[in-house]
N, C-alpha and C positions, 0 to 999 in steps of 0.2 A: 504493500500500500504506500509506503514511503517513496518508492521509486516511481510509482504511477503518479502520485501527487506532484513530485518534482518535475517529471516530464510534462505533465499537463500544464503546470504553471509556466514552464519555459516556452511552450507553444503559445500560451495565452499572451505572455510578454512580447513575443514576436509580433502577434497581431496588434498589440497596443502601441507599437512604434508610430511616430508621426506619419511615416509612410509605411504601411503594413509590410512586414517581412514575411518570407516564406519559411517553412520548417520542413526538413526532410529527415525522417527517422528510418534507420536500417535495423532490422531485427535479425539476429544471427542465432542459429541453432546447430548443434553438433549431432552427427549420426552416431548412435550407440556410444555415447560419451563414456560411460563407466567401463564398457567392454574394451575400449581401445586405449586405455591409459598405459603408457610406457612405464613399466614398474621401475626400471633402472633410473630413468629420468626423474621419476617421482622421488625416489630416495635421494638422488643428487640435490634436488630442490630443497628437500627437508634439511639436508646437511647445510646448505647455504643459509637457511633461515635460522640456524643455530640449534636445531633440535638435538637433544642428547644422543650420543652414539648408541647407548643401550636401547633406546626406544626404536632407533632405526633398525638395529639388528632384530629386535622383536618383531617389527613390522615386516621385515624381509622374510622371516620365518612364517609369519602369518599369511603372507601372500604366496609363498612358494608351494609348489607341488599340490595345487588345488585341482581336484578331479571331479568329474561329473559323468553320468550316464543317463540314457533315456530308457524308460520302461513302459511298455505297452502290453497290458495283460500279463501273461507269463513270460513274454519275450523281453530280453534286455540287450542293450547295445554294449559295445566295448567301452571301457573307461577312457575318457579323454582328459589330458592334462592341459590346463589353461596356462599358456605361457605369459599372457599379458592380461590387463584389465583388473577391475576391482570386483569383489564378490557382491552380487546383487542381494539386496535385503540386509546387508550388514550396516550397523549404525555408524561404522567408520567410513563407509564408502562416500557419503556426501562431503564429509570433512576432508577426506583425502583428495577428492576432486577439486575442492576449493583451493587446496594447496597447489594442485597441479595447474590450475587455470589462473592463479593469482597474478601472474606477470603478463597476461595477454595484452594489457593496455599500457605497458611500460614505454613502448616506443611510439605511442599515439600522440599527436599534437594536443596541446592543452586547450585549444579553442573549440573543441568538439566535446559535447557532453557524453559521458559513458555511464551506463547503468548495467551492473552485473548482478545476476541472481541465479544461483545454481548453474545449470548449463545453458542459460539464456543470456545474450548480450544485446543491449540496445544502444545504438549510436544516434545522436541527434545533433543536427547542425542548423543554425538559423542565420539567414542572410536576406538582403533585399530581393534577390531573385533565386529561382530554383537552380539556375546554372551555377551561381556562386556557392549554393549549398552543396552541390555535387563536387565542386572543386575542393571544398573543405573536407568532405567525407572521403575522397579518394585516397589521400595519404593514410588515413586510418584503416581503410580496407586493405591497402597494400601491406600495412604492418600486421594486420590480422592474417593475411595470406602467408606472410613470412613465418609468423608464429605457428600456424597450422602445419606448414611443411617441416619446420624444425622439430616440433614435438609430436609429429605423427598423429595428428587429429584430423578427422574427416568432417567437413561441414555437411549438414543436411540441406541439400539444394532445394528440395520442395518446401522446406519450412523457413528458409531465409527470404525475407521480403523487404521492400522499400516502399514507404508511404510519403506522399506529399501533402502537407497541410497548408492551405492557402485560403484567402477570402475572395479570390478572383474566381467567379463561376466558370470562366473560360478554361482555367487550369484544373478545375475540379469536376470537369464533365458538364458544366453548364447548369449545375443544380446548387441551390443553397442548402445548408444544413437544416434539418427538420425544425429545430428551435428557432432559427432565424426566419425560416419560411413562415412559421406560425406568427411570428412577431410582425412581419411585414404585411401579411394579408389582413391584419386588423386595422391598418391605417386607413384614413378616409380616402375616398377616390381621388380627391384633388391634391393629396399630399405628394410632394415630389419624391418621397421615399419609394413610391411605386416604380420609379424609373430604375431602381436598383436591380430589377430583374433583367434589365437590358444593358446596364452599364457596370463598370467595375465596382465591386462592393467597397465602400469606404471604411476606414477604421472605425470600429464600434457601431457601424451602420449609422453614424452621426446621431446615435441615440434617437432615431426617428420616432419610435413608439413613445418614448418618454416625452419628446418635444410635442408630439401631437396631443398627448394627454394633457400636457401643461397648457396648450392653447385652448383646449376644450374647457379646462378649469377656469382660465381667465375669462373666456366668453360667458360661462355660466355665472361667475361672480359679477361681471358687469351687468348681466340681465337680471340679477337678483335670484338666481336659481341655485340650489345646492350643487356643489361640484360632483361630477360623476366619479364612480369608483375606478381605480386603475384597472387596466385589462388583466394584469397579473402582478405578482410581487416584484418580479425582476424589472418590469417596465416602469415601475415607480422609482427605481433607483437611478441616480444621475450617471452611474457607471455600471457596466455589466459586472455581476459578481464573479470573483475568482477566489481561489484558496487564500491568497494573501489578503485580499480585501475583506473577505468574510472573517478570516482569523483576526485581523486588526479590529474589525467592528465588534466581534465577540469579546476581544480583550478589553476594549473600551467599555462595553456594556457590563462586563464582569468586574471592572474596576482594577485591572491588573496591568494596564498598558504602560503606566509610568514606573512600574517597579523594575529594579535591576534584575537581569536574567542570569541565572547560574548556568554555566556551560555544562553540556552533557559529557559524561565520561564514556564516550563511544568505544574507546579502545585503550587498553593498558599496554604501554610500550613494552613492558616486561612480559615475556612468555609465561605461561602458567607455572612452569617448573622453577621459575626464578622469582615469581611474585611473592610467595610466602617464604620468608626467611627464618621461620621458626621462632620460638620464644613467646608464642601467643597460644593461650588455651581458653576454650569456651566451656562454661559450666551452665547448663540451662536450669538446674534445680538443685536442691539439696541444702543442708544446713551449712552455715559458715564454718570454715575449718577452725579447729580449736588448737592447732599446732603453733608453729612459729609465726609471729606477727610479721607481715610484709613491711618493707621500708615505706611504702606509700599506699594509703587506702583512699580510693575515690568513691564518693557517693554522688551519683549524677541523676538528674531528673529533668523532664521536659513537660511543658504545659502549653495547651492551645485551647482558646475559647471555643467550645463546641466541637473541638477536634478539627477546626477548619481555619481559624484566624487568630491573630494576635498571639503568636507563639513566643514562648520564653524558655530559656535554658538556664539551669543553675547547677552548681556542683560544689561540694565540700571536699577539699583535698587535705588529707591529714598526712604530713610528713613526719612519720614516727622517728626516723633516724636523725631528723633535724630539729625535732621538738618544736614544731610550729604547724599552724593550720592556715589555709588560704580558702577564700570563697571566690567563685566565678559566677558572673551573671552576663547573659548575652541575649539580645533579641533574636528570635528565629524567623521573623517575617510577618508582614501584615496578613498574607495568605499563606497558611502553614498547616501541615498535618501534625498530629501528635508524634508520629514517627520521626519527622524531620526535627522537631523540637528536642527529642531524645538524642538523636545523632549529633545535633549541635552541642548539647551539653557534653557528650563524650569527646567531641573534637576539642572544645575549649579546655577541658580538663587535661586531656593528653598533651595538648600544646603547652599548657603551663608546666607539665612535668618535663617534656622534651626541651623546654626553654630554660631549664636550670643552668646555672654556671657550670663550667667544665668539672670543677672539683666535686660539686654537689651531685651532678649527673653521674659521674663515675662511681660515686658511692651508692647510687640507687640501683639495687640488684633485683628487686621484686616489687611489682605493682599489682594491686588488686582493685579492679573497677567493678563496683556494685551498682546495678541498675534494675529498675522494675519493668523495663521494656523488653518483653520476650521477643516481639517482632523485630526490634533493633538487633538483638543478638542473632536471630535467625538470618537476617539480611547479611550481617557481617560474616556469619559463619559460612557463607557460600565461597569465601575466599576473595583475595584482591582482584583476581582476573575476571570475576563475574559481577563486578559492581558497575551499574549504569548511572548511579547518582554520583555526582562529583563530590558531594559531602561525604558519602560512605567511602569513596576512594581516598579522600583526604584523611579519614580516620585510619584507614589501613596504612597510609604513608607514615603516619605518626607511630603506629604500632611497629612497622618495620624499622623506623629510626631508633626506637627504644631497643628493638632486638639486636640491631647492629652495635648498640652500646653494651650489649651483654645483659640487658634487663629482661627478666621473665615477667610477662604480663598475663594476668588471669582476668577474664571478663565473666562475671557471674550474675545470674538473675536472682533477685530477691523479691519477695512479695511487697507490693506497695500498700501504704497506709496500714501497716501491721505493727506499729509501735516502735519501729527501728529509728533511733534518734537521728542517725546520719541521713536516712531516707527522708524523714520529715523535714530536716533542715534544707536538704536539696530541693524539696518540693516548695518550701517557702521562698527560696532564692529564685526558682523558676517563675513563681507567681510575681515576684518583684520585677523580674526581667521583662514581663509582658508590657510594662509601662514604658519601656525604652524606645529608642528611635527605630521603629519598625521599617520605615521606608528605606533605610540603608541596607537591610538584609535582602539578599537576592531570593528570587522565587525559582523553584525548580519545575521541571516539566510535569511531574505527577501532581504537584499542587495546583499548577495552572490548569491542567486538564480537569481536576476536580472542581475548581472554581467555575470554569466554563460549563461543565456538566450541570452544576447546580443552577446556573443562570438559565441554561436552555430548558431545564425542567420547569423553572418558574415561568418562562415565556410560554411554554406549551400549556401550562395550567391556566395562565391568563387567557390565552387564545381559546382554549376549550370552554372556559367560563363565559367569555364574551359571545362565542358562537352558540352555546347552549345554556342560557341563563336559567337557573332554577333555584328554588329555596333550599335551605339546608335539608338534605334528604332524611336526616334523623334528628329533628328538633327535640329539645328537652335533654336533660342530663340523665342518662341511664347507665353510666359506667358502674354504678354501685349495684345494679340489678344482677340477679342470678341469671344463668344462661337461659333458663326457660322464660323468664320475664323479658329478657332482651329479644329473644327470637319471636315471642308472641307479639311484642310491641311492633317489631319490624313487619311482621305479617299483617297486622291490623292496618298499618300505614300504607301498605300496598293495596289494600282493598280485597285481599284474598287471604282468608284465614280458615284453617280447619276447625275453628271454634264456631263457625257459622254454617247453617244448613245449606245455604246456596252454594258454597264451595264444595261441600260433600256431595250435593246433588249433581254438580257438574262433572265430578270425577267418578260418579257411579257408586258412591258409598252411602247414599241415602235415597229413599224412594221419592221424596219430595223436598221442597225448600221451605217448609213451614217451620216457624219458630217454635221450639219445644215449650216455651212459656206462655205464648199468647195465640199461636196458630197463624199469625200473619207471615208474609214472605220475609224470610230472614236474610240479613246481610250485615256487614260491618256497621253501616249507618244505623240500621235498625237496632242492633245490639247496644251501641254506645249512646244513641240520642233519641230513639223513637219508641222502643219497646215499653208499653205501659206497665208490664210486670216489674220492671226495674226502676220505676220513676222515683221511688223514695231513696234508693241507694244513689241514683244519679244526682238528685237534688242536693243531697248532703255533700257531694264532692264538687259539683260545678254550678249549682244554682238552678234556676228555672230555665228551661228550653236552651241548653247550651248548643253551640254550633260544633259540627264535627271537627273543623279546623282548630277550634279552641281546645277541644278534648285531646286530640292527637298532638297538638303543638304545645300543650302545657306540661306540667311535671310528669315525667315518665312513670314514677312510682305510683302516682294516683290512678293511672289507667290500670296497672297491674293489680292494685288493691281493689279496684272496682270489679275486675274479672273474677278475682278470688272471692269477693263479697257476695256476688250473685250466683256463685257456684257453677261458672262456665269454664272451668279449667280443663275439662276434657272434651274432645269432639263429641257432639250430640248424635251419635250413630243410631241407626234403627235397631230395635231389640232383635236378638237372634230368632229365627223362625223356630216354632215348636217342633220337636222331633216327631217323625211320622209314627202313627199308632202301630 
């Protein structure tokens, strides 16, 4: 999805130029990619990437002497040894293919966009003319051809395609895209936008639909008439929506546009076998060790209002070997999750320990970090190479720094609000940090996504309410009712209840719809407001001649009390037929 979004935005940007550009995209596919991998070349590439020799030897043994045979019924073919290729269905095969194809774009020019996913490659060039796009793409295709020949990979000719994206109908077969066609045909007959069918399509179609709607609104205002509704949502926008504009608008609406952005930790430069330098232990549960006291004990905690905003981080650092304590407070962000606040507290505390003077740091041989964030420990426990949050990657960098100093660090979970003095102090510090300068704290992708999601849900709720206005479907407070009372009240408010004979009659459980108390046609209205047999009980609760809306819209417990008082708590079924003589 990321690759599709990036390619779509680049094509849209080409159309947005003052003079619309063209875009040419080439899609490449490889024939039997996994089956044609040159194993010796794969191992050579892994060695160049710095993969340990023991792993390369293990992989050579894993790929060597792989055999297969075909069986049909009782007949079997001879065993065949596969000299090349990767084993189909193996979890290692996709990863090994990525290693093999990783350098396919090394020799490509930088001015062409490359998108790689598994065994698919997309090349995109944007220029004022299609001929210039072809000139930009040709060196890339030559580089791909050289790579294919060198590494013995065969392209799938039937799956390799080239596509031209243009706003000129003469270059696209004389047809407009469906969305643009629908937009243009809505224009008034006299609008010059109709000529776009016969002439070159201008950038953004000159916003013809939007301008035509604006003129109609101006005419209606001058004549004292209400303005007409726009033909659709996109026509009411001064610019056509794209991923960038919609994202910017959503960020503005969600109140996060002005916040500093935290970079994503897409890739850890250190390979996985070098990322973890030892010296770090995770303990998810258990009592605090009663043995030797560590040199440093850290109590960290994070807090976020509602788990979504005004985050604060606090930590109490006890330097036992130095006979002193320090406290740390740090804002975690105006839009922040509880997890991010917890990680911020860990980072600030570990940074304080790693920032000790050389002599003090050299004497620090053991650190115990205690936190009540189980999710934070689970995230860090994945290892430094699997962190996509820059904040978590920074925590691991500090852990590795302490490990290089010879410091053993233990990260342990403790229950929150369990009377632990250190945890309670850290919680208070985190609460104080929420009042700090939140605008200086960056926002990460997950927090931004959550903020946008909440805003979109609120927009959807408002739109649904505006399109389908209705009163509160469950008026009255009945949270304190038992389940039977809550269900009964909801059924009465729908007008269909098994406590009335008309409902039983409709579903075949009663021979007629007569009220068991007075003999008149029974219904919810009759039961609650009209039945003369219950007049006294009704008057005591709602007075004389109450309306049905007042009965069902009033206190919920009063309706249930009325049903129980008149003895209608069970469906009024017909008595069973007498047994045959």
